[in-house]
C-alpha positions, 0 to 999 in steps of 0.5 A: 868566655861564655859570651865568646863561646855563644858568639862563635857557635852562632858564627861558625857552628857547634862542631867548629868551636875549639878552645883555641877559637874561644881563647882568641875570641875572648882574649884569654889564654887557653890555660885560663879556659881550662882552669874553669872547664875541663873540655870544649864540651863542658865549656859549650854546655855552660854557654848553652845553659847560661840562659837555662831559666829562659828555656825552662820557664813555663807559662801558668795560664790556668790551662795545663794543655795550653801551657804544654803547647806554649812550652813546646812552642818555646822549645821549637823557637829555641831549636829552630830560630835560635840555633839550639837544634845544632847545639843540642845535637852536638851535645847529645853526640858528645854525651854518647861518647863521654860518660862523665860529660853525659852526666853533666849534660843530663843534669843541666839540660835534659833534667831541667827541661823534663822538670819544666814539663813535669811542673806543667803536668803537676799543676794540671793534676792539682787543678783537676785537668790531668788524670790522677792515675797518670804516671807523670814521669812517663808522660814527660818522657813521651812528650819531651822524647817526641821532640828529641825523636824529631830532632835526632831521628826523623828530621821532621819539623818541630814547629807550631803544628807539631806543638799543637799536635803534641798538646792535642795528644796530651789532651786525649791521653792525659786530660780528665774527662768531665763526663767520664764515670 
């Protein structure tokens, strides 16, 4: 059912996926789907997060700023090339109108990705690359929030240039300065 949902999203788009369409594509009854998922949004969310490990794995090159750049590039690829941008926008829209779904969405998508950013920054702090006086959770909000700002508000590209600019921003604001007193 999850595979059928992913295939349908790829073929007809997030907004057009229905429980009826998933039932037809997967060869199961609607009641079978509803036994596992209370709503279309919950089904799509599980399909979207079925490969969460792939989108929350973070490189560990020994350089926190390079790892941030790599992680943003990975997210950009998923949003632009893999079609996750449309799905993410739809899931956010659904979360805004359904508080119960919003809780699940935040747990499965937002928090998982925020934690990925946080892992990079914590490693950087432990290595002396990220200042210890930085509120890392606020830094994560600034970094990850800028991606969602572009996705939802400005429509500006989330691409390699953006990933580099975001990493440069992080370097300027978060990185330790070897010559600082």
